[in-house]
C-alpha positions as CSV (number, residue, x, y, z in Angstrom):
1,M,14.5,-1.9,3.4
2,T,11.4,-3.7,2.4
3,V,11.4,-7.5,2.3
4,V,8.8,-9.8,0.7
5,V,9.0,-13.3,2.2
6,K,7.2,-16.2,0.5
7,I,6.7,-19.1,2.9
8,G,6.3,-22.4,1.0
9,G,3.6,-24.8,1.8
10,A,5.4,-28.1,1.4
11,R,5.0,-30.6,4.2
12,A,8.7,-30.4,5.1
13,V,8.4,-26.6,5.7
14,D,8.0,-25.6,9.4
15,P,7.0,-21.9,9.4
16,K,7.7,-21.2,13.1
17,G,11.3,-20.2,12.7
18,A,10.4,-17.9,9.8
19,L,7.6,-16.3,11.7
20,A,9.8,-15.6,14.7
21,D,12.5,-14.1,12.4
22,I,10.0,-12.0,10.6
23,A,8.7,-10.7,13.9
24,S,12.2,-9.8,15.0
25,L,12.9,-8.0,11.8
26,A,9.6,-6.0,12.1
27,A,10.5,-5.1,15.7
28,E,13.8,-3.7,14.4
29,G,11.9,-1.4,12.0
30,E,12.2,-3.5,8.8
31,R,9.1,-3.5,6.5
32,V,8.1,-7.1,5.8
33,V,5.3,-8.5,3.6
34,V,4.6,-12.2,4.0
35,V,3.1,-14.2,1.1
36,H,2.1,-17.8,1.3
37,G,0.6,-20.6,-0.7
38,G,-0.9,-23.9,0.4
39,S,-1.2,-26.4,-2.4
40,T,-0.4,-29.3,-0.1
41,A,-3.2,-28.3,2.3
42,V,-5.6,-27.9,-0.6
43,D,-4.7,-31.3,-1.9
44,D,-5.2,-32.8,1.5
45,T,-8.7,-31.2,1.8
46,L,-9.7,-32.4,-1.7
47,E,-8.6,-35.9,-0.9
48,A,-10.5,-35.8,2.4
49,M,-13.6,-34.9,0.4
50,G,-13.0,-37.9,-1.9
51,E,-11.8,-35.8,-4.8
52,E,-8.5,-36.0,-6.7
53,P,-6.3,-32.9,-7.3
54,E,-5.5,-32.5,-11.0
55,Y,-2.1,-31.3,-12.3
56,V,-1.3,-30.6,-15.9
57,E,1.9,-30.0,-17.9
58,T,2.3,-27.0,-20.2
59,P,4.0,-27.1,-23.6
60,A,7.0,-25.4,-21.8
61,G,7.3,-28.3,-19.5
62,V,6.0,-26.5,-16.4
63,V,3.7,-28.6,-14.2
64,G,0.8,-26.7,-12.5
65,R,-2.6,-27.2,-11.0
66,F,-5.8,-27.3,-13.1
67,T,-8.2,-25.3,-11.0
68,D,-11.8,-26.2,-11.8
69,E,-14.8,-24.6,-10.0
70,R,-14.8,-27.1,-7.2
71,T,-11.1,-26.8,-6.5
72,M,-11.5,-23.0,-6.5
73,E,-14.1,-23.3,-3.7
74,V,-11.6,-25.3,-1.7
75,F,-8.8,-22.8,-2.3
76,S,-11.1,-20.0,-1.0
77,M,-11.8,-22.0,2.2
78,V,-8.2,-23.2,2.9
79,L,-5.9,-20.4,1.9
80,P,-7.5,-17.1,3.0
81,G,-9.5,-19.1,5.6
82,K,-7.4,-21.5,7.7
83,L,-3.8,-21.0,6.5
84,N,-3.8,-17.3,6.4
85,T,-5.4,-17.1,9.8
86,D,-2.9,-19.6,11.3
87,L,0.1,-17.5,10.0
88,V,-1.4,-14.2,11.3
89,V,-1.9,-15.8,14.7
90,G,1.6,-17.2,14.6
91,L,3.0,-13.7,13.9
92,Q,0.9,-12.1,16.6
93,N,2.2,-14.7,19.1
94,A,5.7,-13.8,17.9
95,G,5.1,-10.1,18.6
96,A,4.3,-8.8,15.1
97,D,1.1,-6.8,14.4
98,A,0.0,-8.8,11.4
99,V,-2.9,-8.3,9.0
100,G,-4.3,-11.1,6.8
101,L,-5.2,-10.3,3.2
102,S,-6.1,-12.2,0.1
103,G,-5.5,-10.8,-3.4
104,V,-9.2,-10.0,-3.5
105,D,-9.1,-7.5,-0.6
106,G,-8.9,-4.0,-1.8
107,G,-8.1,-5.2,-5.3
108,L,-4.6,-6.2,-4.1
109,L,-3.9,-8.6,-6.9
110,T,-5.7,-8.1,-10.2
111,G,-5.4,-9.2,-13.8
112,P,-7.1,-11.2,-16.6
113,R,-8.6,-14.7,-16.1
114,K,-7.1,-17.6,-18.0
115,G,-10.3,-19.5,-18.8
116,A,-8.4,-21.9,-21.1
117,I,-4.9,-23.2,-20.9
118,R,-2.6,-25.1,-23.2
119,V,-1.5,-28.5,-21.9
120,V,0.3,-31.6,-23.0
121,E,-1.6,-34.9,-22.6
122,D,-0.2,-38.2,-23.9
123,G,2.4,-36.3,-25.9
124,R,-0.2,-34.1,-27.6
125,K,-0.9,-30.4,-27.2
126,K,-4.5,-29.6,-26.1
127,I,-6.6,-26.8,-24.9
128,R,-8.3,-27.3,-21.5
129,R,-11.2,-25.0,-20.8
130,G,-12.9,-24.1,-17.5
131,D,-9.7,-23.2,-15.6
132,H,-10.2,-20.8,-12.7
133,S,-6.8,-19.2,-12.7
134,G,-5.4,-15.8,-13.6
135,R,-2.3,-13.8,-14.4
136,I,-1.4,-11.0,-12.0
137,A,-1.1,-7.8,-14.0
138,E,-1.4,-5.1,-11.2
139,V,-0.6,-4.9,-7.5
140,N,-2.3,-2.4,-5.2
141,G,1.0,-1.3,-3.7
142,D,-0.6,1.7,-2.0
143,L,-2.6,-0.7,0.2
144,L,0.5,-2.5,1.3
145,E,2.5,0.7,1.7
146,T,-0.3,2.1,4.0
147,L,-0.2,-1.0,6.2
148,L,3.6,-1.0,6.3
149,D,3.8,2.7,7.1
150,G,1.3,2.0,10.0
151,G,3.6,-0.6,11.5
152,Y,1.7,-3.7,10.3
153,T,3.0,-6.9,8.7
154,P,0.7,-7.8,5.8
155,V,0.2,-11.6,5.2
156,V,-1.0,-12.1,1.7
157,T,-2.4,-15.1,-0.1
158,V,-4.4,-15.9,-3.2
159,P,-7.1,-15.9,-4.7
160,M,-6.6,-12.9,-6.9
161,L,-9.3,-10.8,-8.7
162,A,-9.6,-11.6,-12.4
163,K,-11.7,-9.8,-15.0
164,D,-14.0,-12.3,-16.6
165,G,-15.9,-10.3,-19.3
166,E,-17.4,-7.3,-17.4
167,E,-17.3,-8.9,-13.9
168,W,-14.6,-9.7,-11.4
169,L,-14.0,-13.2,-10.3
170,A,-11.9,-14.8,-7.6
171,V,-9.4,-17.2,-9.2
172,N,-6.3,-19.1,-8.3
173,S,-2.7,-17.8,-9.0
174,D,0.7,-19.2,-8.3
175,A,1.9,-17.9,-4.9
176,D,5.6,-17.7,-6.0
177,R,4.5,-15.4,-8.9
178,A,2.3,-13.5,-6.6
179,A,5.2,-12.8,-4.3
180,A,7.3,-11.9,-7.3
181,A,4.7,-9.3,-8.4
182,I,4.5,-7.8,-5.0
183,A,8.3,-7.6,-4.6
184,G,8.5,-5.9,-8.0
185,A,5.8,-3.4,-7.2
186,L,7.5,-2.5,-3.9
187,G,11.1,-2.6,-5.2
188,A,11.7,-5.1,-2.4
189,D,14.1,-7.9,-1.7
190,L,12.3,-11.2,-2.3
191,V,13.1,-14.3,-0.2
192,L,11.6,-17.5,-1.4
193,L,11.6,-20.0,1.5
194,T,11.3,-23.6,0.6
195,D,12.3,-27.1,1.8
196,V,15.7,-27.2,0.2
197,P,18.8,-25.0,0.9
198,G,18.7,-23.2,-2.5
199,V,18.9,-24.0,-6.2
200,L,21.1,-27.1,-6.5
201,A,23.6,-27.7,-9.3
202,D,23.1,-31.4,-8.6
203,V,19.6,-32.3,-7.3
204,D,21.1,-35.3,-5.5
205,D,23.7,-33.3,-3.6
206,P,22.3,-30.9,-1.0
207,D,25.8,-29.3,-0.7
208,S,25.8,-28.2,-4.4
209,V,23.9,-24.9,-3.8
210,I,24.4,-22.3,-6.5
211,E,25.3,-19.4,-4.2
212,R,25.2,-16.3,-6.4
213,V,23.8,-15.5,-9.8
214,D,24.9,-12.1,-10.9
215,S,25.7,-12.4,-14.6
216,P,23.9,-13.8,-17.7
217,A,26.3,-16.7,-17.8
218,A,25.5,-17.6,-14.2
219,Y,21.8,-17.2,-14.9
220,E,22.0,-19.7,-17.8
221,R,23.6,-22.2,-15.4
222,L,20.9,-21.6,-12.9
223,D,18.1,-22.1,-15.5
224,E,19.7,-25.3,-16.7
225,A,20.0,-26.6,-13.1
226,A,16.4,-25.9,-12.1
227,E,14.2,-29.0,-12.2
228,G,10.7,-29.8,-11.1
229,F,9.1,-27.3,-8.6
230,M,12.4,-25.2,-8.7
231,T,11.6,-24.3,-12.3
232,R,8.7,-22.2,-11.0
233,K,10.9,-20.6,-8.4
234,V,13.4,-19.5,-11.0
235,M,10.5,-18.2,-13.2
236,A,9.2,-16.2,-10.2
237,A,12.7,-14.8,-9.5
238,T,13.0,-13.7,-13.1
239,E,9.6,-12.0,-13.0
240,A,10.4,-10.3,-9.7
241,L,13.7,-8.8,-11.0
242,E,12.1,-7.8,-14.3
243,G,9.4,-6.0,-12.3
244,G,11.8,-4.0,-10.1
245,A,12.8,-6.2,-7.2
246,S,16.2,-5.5,-5.7
247,S,17.2,-9.1,-5.3
248,V,15.8,-12.6,-5.0
249,V,17.1,-15.3,-2.6
250,V,15.9,-19.0,-2.7
251,A,16.7,-20.5,0.7
252,S,15.6,-23.0,3.3
253,A,12.7,-22.2,5.6
254,N,14.1,-24.6,8.2
255,A,17.4,-22.8,8.8
256,D,18.0,-20.8,11.9
257,A,16.6,-17.3,11.5
258,P,15.9,-18.2,7.8
259,V,15.0,-14.8,6.5
260,S,18.0,-13.0,8.1
261,A,20.2,-15.9,6.9
262,A,18.9,-15.6,3.4
263,L,19.5,-11.8,3.3
264,S,23.0,-12.4,4.6
265,G,23.9,-14.7,1.7
266,T,22.7,-18.2,2.7
267,G,20.9,-19.9,-0.2
268,T,20.9,-18.8,-3.9
269,T,21.0,-15.1,-4.4
270,I,20.0,-13.7,-7.8
271,T,20.7,-10.0,-8.6
272,P,19.3,-7.8,-11.4
273,E,22.7,-8.0,-13.2
274,A,21.9,-11.6,-14.0
275,L,19.3,-10.4,-16.5
276,T,21.3,-7.7,-18.3
C-alpha cells in the first residue's frame, strides 16, 4: 500500500504525532509520501517583514492567496527551507529515513503558470495579473517510486515548476492539490490531516463528522456541507480520486496515531464510487 499524507500548516496542528505514526508505518514496510504546506508560516514571515499577506476570492467563491513576486520569494525561503527541513529532521528522529524535496527538484511537480487570475472585488469580477502560481499538470512519479523502493520517505512541498513562455519558473501551488496530484499519480490512499476531525455536517458541531462518502448522493451532501477552507479540501479530494487515488480521508492531525486512525475509518472517508 502507498499512502500520501498531507500535513496541514494551521497553528492548531501539531505534526509530532503524525510524524511518529508515519515512521511506524514506514518501519512496517508501508510506502509513505508526506506533503506539506505552510501558509501560516509564510503569513507570519511576511508580517514580521512589515508586509501584509493578500488573499483573493475567485468567482467560484474559493478564497486563495495572491502570490506576487515578493511573496514567492518568502515561499521559497520558508517552505522548502525551514518547514521542510524541520519535518525531515522530525521524521529522522522518529526513525524514518526521510528525504526533503520541493516540486522543483527533478521536475517533480510541473505545469503551466497562471500569470493572471479571475477574482471578485467589491462584488465585481476582475482580472489580476502578476500572480506567481501554477496548475500542476504532471507528477514525476518515477522519482518518488525510486525513493520509495529504496526505503526512503519523501517529504514534498511547493514551489512547483511552471512553464512561463520558453522558460521554467518556480511558482506557488496549493499543497492540498499537490498532494492530490501525487496520490493520483501513485494510485495511493490520500490522508488530508487538518485541525478538525473531518468534514462536518454542522460546522458548529464537532461531533457531526460525515463519516463515509461512497455514492453521488453522499458526495452532494459533502459538497454542500463544505465551507471555508474545507471547500479546498473537498476539491483536492475530488481531483485525487479523478486522478486515480484509491481513497481520500479528511481527518484530525491531533488524534492518536492520526494516519493509522484515518486509514481505519476515523474522519471523513471518500471513495471513487462517490464520483460515479
